[in-house]
N, C-alpha and C positions, 0 to 999 in steps of 0.2 A: 593578543589573545582575543578570540571572538567566542562569545557564549551565546548559544541558541536556546531558546525556550520554546517548547511546544505547549500551546494552550489547549486545554480540553474543555469543551463546553459541557456544562451540566445538563444541557437539554439539546443534545445533538439531533434528537429526533425532530425538533422544531427549531431550526437555526435562528428564526426571528419571531418577534411577537405576533406578526400577522398570521404566520403559519399556525402557531399555537392557537390563536383566537379562532381561526377558521376551523381547525380540528375540533376545538371545544364546542363551537356552535353546531357541528355535525352530530355530536353525541348527546346534546341536551334535548331531553324529550319535550319540554315545553319552552321553546325559545322566547326571548324578549320580543315583544311586538313593535317596539320602537327602540332606536339606538341614538346615542349621543356621540358624535365624532370629536367632542372637545376633550376626551379623556383617552388614556392609554388603552383601556378596554371600553368599548362603546356601550356596555350594559353591565348591570350587576348580575350576580348569580346567587340564587338561594339553593344551597345544597341541602337535601333533606333525606332522611331515612325512609320517608314514605315512598312506596313503590307504585301505588295506584293513581294514575293521573286524574281519574274521575272524581276523587275527593276534592279536587280544586274547582269543581263545577258548582259548588254550593254558592248561593247568593251572598254577596257582601252586605251584611246587615239587612236593611229593608230595601236595598236597591235591586234592580232587575238585571244586574251584571254579576258575573262570578268573581270569587275571590282570586282565582288564577288570572282572570282577565285584568282585574284592577292592578295586581302586582306587575304583570307582564307589560301592560300598556301604559298605565299612568306613572309607574315607578321604574320603568326601564330595567326590569329584572327577569332573567330567565330562571326557570325552575329545573334543577338537576335532580331527578328522582333516584331513589335507591342508593344514596350515598352512605358513607360510614357514620356520619354525624350531621347534625343540623348546624349549618353555618352560613353566613352571608358574606359574599366577597364583593367589595365595592368596586367602582370604576377605576379607582387608583390602586386596586388590588389589596387593600387592607382587608383583614379577615375579622369577622365579628361572630362570637359564639351566640347561637340561638337556643331557645329552650329545648330540652330533650323531651319532645312531645310528638305524638302521632296525630294530634288534633290539628287538622289543616287550617282551621280558622284561627286558632291560637297562634300557630306558627306564622301565618301571613300577617296577622296584626302585630306580632313582635317584630317581624322584618320591617314593616312599614314604620313602626315606632323608631327603630334604629335608623332607617333611611331618613326620617324626618329630622333627625339630629345632625345630618350631614348638610353642608352648605348648599349644595345643589338640590339635595333631597328635600330640604325644608321648603324650597320653592315649589317642588312637585307636590308636596303634601298640602301646602296652602292652596294651590290651584285646584287640587282634587276636592278638598273640603269646601272651598268656595263654590265649586260647580255643583256638588251633590248634596251638601249639608248646610247650605246657607239658611239661616233662621233656626238651625238645630244646634250647630256648634259655633261658639264664638272663639276664634283663634286667640284673641287677646286674653281669654280666661283659662287657656290651657296651662297647667302647672305640672311640669315633669318632675319637680322636686316635692310633690305633694306628700304630706304625712297624713295617712288615713288610718282609721281604726281597723283592726283585723276582724271585727265582727262581720258576719255574713248575714246581710239583710238585703237580698237582691233587688235591683231595680232594672227596669227596661228603658234604655235610652231612646230618644227620638231618632237615633241613628239605626235602631234595630238590633243593637248589641246589649247583652246583659252585663251588668256591673255588680260586683260583690256588695256594694253599698252606695248610698247617695253621695258620700264624700268623694269616692273614686269617680263617680259620674260627673260631679262638679269639677273635679280636677282635670277631667278630660275636655272641659269646655262646654259640656252639654247645657243647653238652655232649658230643656224639659226632659222629664222621665216619669215613669209610673212605677208603683210598687209591684214587686214580683219580677221574675225573670221573663225574658222575651219568648222563651220556648213554649 
């Protein structure tokens, strides 16, 4: 007796990963500016509920480059606008929940923080910090397990970002900051 099985693909629209990745890159409004061919997917994707691409034109801290450019170029991440929820999809296709926010700066910083915890992403983060924030951020002093008071006494970091208090600034590896928010 011969038994035949028909297999049905769950993604018949895209029979292989390359077709799906090509289609995905065609619908992403802000594509990654660099790719890495060492992974199944050559870039990460930040899916966001934000629909206006112009909000990613804000400067990254006190740098003269935009938050969108930083994420797309230095962290190999495309930005997919107008999604159902905020999430980050890594190069190995793992999915990470991002904060439910419409603040583009908060979202990009959360994505970069998540990426910096990834093995390849930590190298990207170290290179970025070394290039732009040498003398401002000491990577050896970054403490992701920091326990900080919930008191809000804002400080402006040498990186151009506001922190809720000096403990959070110090846990981020900042070497200097001033009282008050950066805004």
